[in-house]
C-alpha positions as CSV (number, residue, x, y, z in Angstrom):
1,M,0.1,-12.0,9.4
2,I,0.0,-10.9,13.0
3,F,-2.7,-8.5,14.2
4,V,-2.5,-7.0,17.7
5,F,-5.7,-5.7,19.3
6,R,-5.7,-3.1,22.1
7,Q,-9.0,-4.4,23.4
8,K,-10.5,-7.9,23.7
9,L,-13.2,-8.7,21.1
10,G,-16.3,-10.8,21.6
11,P,-16.3,-14.3,20.1
12,R,-18.8,-13.4,17.4
13,D,-17.4,-10.0,16.5
14,L,-14.3,-9.3,14.6
15,L,-15.0,-5.6,15.1
16,P,-15.8,-4.0,18.5
17,S,-19.5,-3.0,18.9
18,N,-20.5,0.6,18.7
19,G,-20.2,2.8,21.8
20,S,-23.0,4.5,23.7
21,H,-25.1,7.5,22.6
22,G,-25.4,6.1,19.1
23,R,-21.8,7.0,18.1
24,G,-20.0,4.6,15.9
25,N,-16.5,3.3,16.7
26,K,-13.5,4.9,15.0
27,I,-10.8,2.3,14.6
28,V,-7.2,2.9,13.3
29,I,-5.0,0.1,12.0
30,E,-1.4,1.1,12.0
31,G,1.3,-0.6,10.0
32,D,4.4,0.1,7.9
33,S,4.2,0.3,4.2
34,G,3.8,-3.2,2.8
35,S,2.7,-4.8,6.1
36,G,-0.7,-5.8,4.7
37,K,-3.1,-3.0,5.7
38,S,-4.7,-2.7,2.2
39,M,-4.9,-6.5,2.0
40,L,-6.7,-6.7,5.3
41,C,-9.2,-4.0,4.2
42,S,-9.9,-5.8,0.9
43,W,-10.3,-9.1,2.8
44,L,-12.7,-7.6,5.2
45,A,-14.9,-6.2,2.5
46,Y,-14.7,-9.3,0.3
47,T,-15.4,-11.7,3.2
48,W,-18.4,-9.7,4.3
49,A,-19.8,-9.7,0.8
50,T,-19.3,-13.5,0.3
51,Q,-19.8,-15.0,3.8
52,E,-23.3,-14.8,5.2
53,N,-22.2,-15.1,8.8
54,F,-19.2,-12.7,8.7
55,F,-20.5,-9.9,11.0
56,R,-23.6,-9.5,8.8
57,H,-25.6,-9.1,12.1
58,S,-23.6,-6.0,12.8
59,F,-23.5,-4.2,9.4
60,Q,-25.9,-4.0,6.5
61,H,-23.5,-2.0,4.4
62,V,-19.8,-2.2,4.1
63,I,-18.1,0.4,1.9
64,Y,-14.4,0.0,1.1
65,L,-12.8,3.2,-0.1
66,N,-9.2,3.3,-1.5
67,M,-8.7,7.0,-1.2
68,A,-5.8,7.0,-3.6
69,T,-8.1,6.4,-6.5
70,L,-10.8,8.9,-5.6
71,T,-10.7,12.5,-6.9
72,G,-12.9,15.6,-6.6
73,N,-16.0,15.9,-4.5
74,L,-16.4,13.2,-1.8
75,E,-20.1,12.5,-2.3
76,T,-19.7,12.1,-6.1
77,A,-16.4,10.2,-5.9
78,V,-17.8,7.6,-3.5
79,Y,-21.0,7.3,-5.5
80,K,-19.2,6.8,-8.8
81,S,-16.8,4.2,-7.2
82,L,-19.8,2.1,-6.2
83,F,-22.4,2.5,-8.9
84,S,-22.6,2.6,-12.7
85,D,-23.8,5.6,-14.7
86,N,-27.6,6.2,-14.6
87,F,-28.1,4.1,-11.5
88,K,-31.7,4.4,-10.2
89,I,-30.6,5.8,-6.9
90,S,-29.3,9.4,-7.0
91,I,-26.2,10.7,-5.2
92,N,-28.4,12.6,-2.7
93,E,-30.6,9.6,-2.1
94,F,-27.6,7.4,-1.5
95,W,-26.1,9.7,1.1
96,K,-29.4,10.2,2.8
97,M,-29.8,6.5,3.1
98,L,-26.3,6.1,4.6
99,E,-27.0,8.9,7.1
100,K,-30.4,7.4,8.1
101,K,-28.8,3.9,8.6
102,S,-25.4,5.0,9.7
103,E,-25.3,2.7,12.7
104,K,-25.5,-0.3,10.3
105,V,-22.6,1.0,8.1
106,L,-18.9,0.0,8.2
107,L,-16.7,2.5,6.3
108,V,-13.3,1.1,5.5
109,I,-10.9,3.9,4.5
110,D,-7.6,2.9,3.1
111,E,-4.7,5.2,2.0
112,Y,-6.2,8.4,3.3
113,D,-3.9,11.4,3.5
114,F,-4.9,14.1,6.0
115,D,-3.6,16.7,3.5
116,S,-5.9,15.3,0.8
117,S,-8.3,17.6,-1.1
118,I,-11.0,15.2,0.0
119,D,-11.7,16.0,3.6
120,L,-13.1,13.2,5.9
121,G,-12.8,15.2,9.1
122,D,-16.5,15.4,9.7
123,I,-16.9,11.6,9.3
124,L,-13.9,10.8,11.5
125,N,-15.1,13.2,14.2
126,G,-18.6,11.8,14.1
127,T,-20.4,15.0,13.1
128,R,-21.5,13.2,9.9
129,L,-22.6,9.6,9.7
130,K,-22.5,9.7,13.5
131,G,-23.4,6.0,14.0
132,C,-21.1,4.7,11.3
133,T,-18.2,2.5,12.3
134,V,-15.0,3.6,10.6
135,L,-11.8,1.6,10.0
136,L,-8.9,3.8,8.9
137,T,-5.5,2.6,7.9
138,A,-2.4,4.7,8.6
139,R,1.4,4.5,8.8
140,P,2.7,4.9,12.4
141,G,3.0,8.6,13.4
142,T,1.2,10.0,10.4
143,I,-2.1,11.0,12.0
144,P,-1.9,14.7,12.9
145,Q,-2.4,15.6,16.5
146,N,-5.9,16.9,17.4
147,S,-7.3,15.6,14.1
148,F,-9.4,13.0,15.9
149,V,-9.1,10.5,18.7
150,P,-9.7,6.8,17.7
151,D,-11.6,4.6,20.1
152,T,-9.5,1.6,19.2
153,K,-6.1,1.0,17.7
154,W,-4.9,-2.2,15.9
155,F,-1.3,-2.8,15.0
156,N,-0.4,-4.8,11.9
157,L,3.0,-6.4,12.5
158,G,3.3,-8.4,9.3
159,F,4.5,-11.9,9.2
160,S,5.8,-14.1,12.0
161,D,9.1,-15.8,11.5
162,A,7.5,-19.1,10.4
163,N,5.3,-17.3,7.9
164,I,8.2,-15.9,5.9
165,K,9.0,-19.4,4.7
166,R,5.3,-20.0,4.1
167,C,5.2,-16.8,2.0
168,F,8.0,-18.2,-0.2
169,R,6.2,-21.5,-0.6
170,T,3.0,-19.8,-1.6
171,C,4.9,-17.7,-4.2
172,V,6.4,-20.9,-5.6
173,S,3.0,-22.5,-5.8
174,L,1.3,-19.4,-7.5
175,C,4.1,-19.2,-10.0
176,D,3.7,-23.0,-10.8
177,L,7.4,-23.6,-10.1
178,D,9.3,-26.6,-9.0
179,N,9.7,-26.6,-5.3
180,D,13.1,-28.3,-5.5
181,E,14.5,-25.2,-7.3
182,F,13.8,-23.1,-4.3
183,E,15.1,-25.4,-1.5
184,K,18.0,-23.0,-0.9
185,L,15.6,-20.1,-0.6
186,H,13.6,-21.9,2.0
187,H,16.7,-22.9,3.9
188,L,18.0,-19.3,3.8
189,A,14.7,-18.0,5.2
190,G,15.1,-20.2,8.2
191,R,18.6,-18.9,9.1
192,D,18.7,-16.6,12.1
193,A,22.1,-15.3,11.0
194,W,20.7,-13.9,7.8
195,T,20.7,-10.1,8.4
196,L,17.9,-9.3,6.0
197,R,15.6,-12.0,7.5
198,P,13.9,-9.8,10.3
199,H,12.9,-7.2,7.6
200,L,11.0,-9.9,5.7
201,A,8.3,-9.8,8.4
202,N,7.1,-7.1,6.0
203,P,5.0,-9.1,3.5
204,M,5.9,-6.8,0.6
205,L,9.6,-7.1,1.2
206,A,9.2,-10.9,1.4
207,T,7.5,-11.0,-1.9
208,M,10.2,-8.8,-3.4
209,A,12.9,-11.1,-2.1
210,F,11.1,-14.0,-3.9
211,A,10.9,-12.0,-7.1
212,V,14.6,-11.2,-7.0
213,Y,15.4,-14.9,-6.5
214,N,13.0,-16.0,-9.1
215,V,14.2,-13.6,-11.8
216,L,18.0,-13.5,-11.1
217,R,18.3,-17.1,-9.7
218,K,21.2,-16.1,-7.4
219,G,20.8,-17.3,-3.9
220,T,24.2,-15.8,-2.9
221,M,22.9,-12.4,-3.9
222,L,20.0,-12.6,-1.4
223,R,22.3,-14.0,1.3
224,E,24.6,-11.0,1.0
225,M,21.8,-8.5,1.4
226,K,21.6,-6.8,4.8
227,T,19.0,-4.0,4.5
228,P,15.7,-3.3,2.8
229,C,17.6,-0.7,0.7
230,D,19.8,-3.5,-0.7
231,L,16.7,-5.6,-1.5
232,L,14.8,-2.8,-3.2
233,Q,17.8,-1.9,-5.3
234,K,18.1,-5.5,-6.5
235,Y,14.4,-5.7,-7.0
236,G,14.7,-2.9,-9.5
237,V,17.4,-4.7,-11.3
238,A,15.2,-7.9,-11.4
239,M,12.3,-6.0,-12.9
240,A,14.5,-4.3,-15.5
241,T,16.0,-7.7,-16.3
242,L,12.5,-9.2,-16.7
243,Y,11.5,-6.5,-19.0
244,C,14.5,-7.1,-21.2
245,R,13.8,-10.8,-21.3
246,K,10.3,-10.2,-22.5
247,Q,11.6,-7.8,-25.2
248,R,14.3,-10.4,-26.1
249,I,17.0,-7.9,-25.3
250,D,20.4,-9.4,-24.3
251,V,21.7,-8.1,-21.0
252,I,25.2,-8.7,-19.6
253,G,25.1,-8.3,-15.8
254,T,23.4,-4.9,-15.2
255,E,24.5,-3.3,-18.5
256,F,21.0,-2.3,-19.6
257,P,20.3,-0.4,-22.9
258,D,20.3,3.4,-22.7
259,D,16.5,3.6,-23.1
260,V,16.0,1.3,-20.1
261,I,18.4,3.2,-18.0
262,S,16.7,6.5,-19.0
263,A,13.3,5.0,-18.1
264,I,14.5,4.0,-14.6
265,D,15.8,7.5,-14.0
266,Q,12.4,8.9,-15.2
267,L,10.6,6.5,-12.9
268,D,12.7,7.8,-9.9
269,S,11.9,11.4,-10.9
270,F,8.2,10.7,-11.3
271,A,8.1,9.0,-7.8
272,F,9.8,12.1,-6.3
273,E,7.4,14.5,-8.0
274,C,4.4,12.5,-6.8
275,M,5.7,12.5,-3.3
276,M,6.3,16.3,-3.3
277,G,2.9,16.9,-4.9
278,N,1.2,14.5,-2.6
279,R,-0.2,12.6,-5.6
280,K,-1.6,9.2,-4.8
281,S,-2.9,8.2,-8.2
282,F,-2.7,9.2,-11.9
283,T,-3.7,8.0,-15.3
284,S,-1.4,6.1,-17.7
285,T,-1.5,9.1,-20.0
286,E,-0.2,11.3,-17.2
287,V,2.7,8.9,-16.6
288,L,3.6,8.9,-20.3
289,E,3.4,12.7,-20.6
290,E,5.5,13.4,-17.5
291,T,8.1,10.7,-18.1
292,G,8.2,10.6,-21.9
293,S,8.7,6.9,-21.8
294,D,6.3,4.0,-22.2
295,I,8.9,1.6,-20.7
296,V,8.2,3.2,-17.3
297,L,4.9,1.3,-17.3
298,Q,6.5,-2.0,-17.9
299,F,8.5,-2.4,-14.7
300,G,5.7,-3.5,-12.5
301,A,5.9,-0.3,-10.4
302,F,2.2,0.5,-10.7
303,T,-1.1,-1.1,-9.8
304,N,-4.1,-0.6,-12.1
305,Y,-7.6,0.1,-10.9
306,P,-9.9,-0.6,-13.9
307,S,-13.0,0.8,-12.2
308,S,-11.5,4.3,-11.9
309,Q,-9.0,4.0,-14.9
310,R,-6.3,5.2,-12.6
311,L,-2.9,3.9,-11.5
312,K,-1.0,4.1,-8.2
313,F,2.4,2.9,-7.0
314,S,2.2,-0.8,-6.1
315,C,3.3,0.0,-2.6
316,G,4.4,3.1,-0.6
317,I,7.7,1.4,0.3
318,S,8.7,1.2,-3.4
319,M,7.5,4.7,-4.2
320,D,9.5,6.1,-1.2
321,F,12.6,4.2,-2.3
322,L,12.5,5.5,-5.8
323,A,11.9,9.0,-4.6
324,A,14.9,8.7,-2.2
325,R,17.1,7.4,-5.0
326,H,16.2,10.5,-7.0
327,I,17.1,12.7,-4.1
328,A,20.4,10.9,-3.5
329,D,21.4,11.7,-7.1
330,M,21.0,15.4,-6.6
331,P,24.0,17.7,-6.2
332,F,24.7,18.2,-2.5
333,E,23.5,21.8,-2.4
334,E,20.2,20.9,-4.1
335,L,19.8,17.8,-1.9
336,E,20.3,19.8,1.3
337,S,17.9,22.5,0.1
338,T,15.3,20.0,-0.8
339,V,15.5,18.2,2.6
340,M,15.5,21.4,4.6
341,R,12.7,23.2,2.6
342,N,10.3,20.3,2.9
343,K,11.2,19.5,6.5
344,M,12.0,15.9,5.5
345,V,13.9,15.1,8.6
346,K,11.0,16.3,10.8
347,L,7.7,15.3,9.2
348,P,6.6,11.6,9.9
349,K,5.4,11.1,6.3
350,Y,9.0,11.4,5.1
351,S,10.5,9.1,7.7
352,Q,10.7,6.1,5.3
353,V,12.3,8.3,2.6
354,S,14.8,9.6,5.1
355,T,15.7,6.1,6.1
356,F,16.5,5.1,2.5
């Protein structure tokens, strides 16, 4: 992946050092859905925990918060995400320790929504945990004006052209497949004339392209795709096909059984309701109750977080596509009303949905 830094970093520091007056740096990493922001955050936290020389001299504590999985009070939610029940340090003691040593704390905040019930404004503005360095992920244009001013911005641009083919090779290796079977895919990824190719700089889309090829085994299908919308549509077909294979259900073309078609429609509707309700996570029970189908959980649309017993959509790009598909199926009058009422052509958070 390519990371572009607005300022030059020192040779020993991946992160810029704190500013003057004891105030910690506030860093924003921008990138489209699926570009690898969450992966970068996970990698930073994991590498700090496992590599002794990985900016240990700068931070004694690195806390990685996936905000989509946290609910309720901030202090309690963060504490419970880090410690088991009956841990010897209390919630108050933990936060007092962080406040006292804030200049040695790196807080990595992923998937934060400024409309969330959990308000991080005082942390982002430095009135709380003043010396703490904060790394916040965001989609381009989704940080409200006057919310806070970051000291540094990073831009995650996804894959380079060469790394698209590398991604495919990695997928082949991870799936323990014969490389010869995917020679056509590697060749296709190197063709400048392939209209979809520039979009595969997005790692999530590149992975989906491999999944489509792996399940459907039709190179011509990929070659004919021109837009991410085409790819996401076929990815849904591939996941439904894979489900039917596992259930030993015969499928001719895309003629899926009625219960599978119904489950796909329910998944679209659920994605739309989550988008409208600004819901980032949910339990499997909630999914079953709201969709009325356990098949919905079998399409690979969700990621499971065992520590919190919650699910979230695997990627914002897939959630937005499913929601857009639900909107597209509405009668025109309802579609127009939905778009206008929710200002979907104006608000940045709906830009990807509007594109689809």
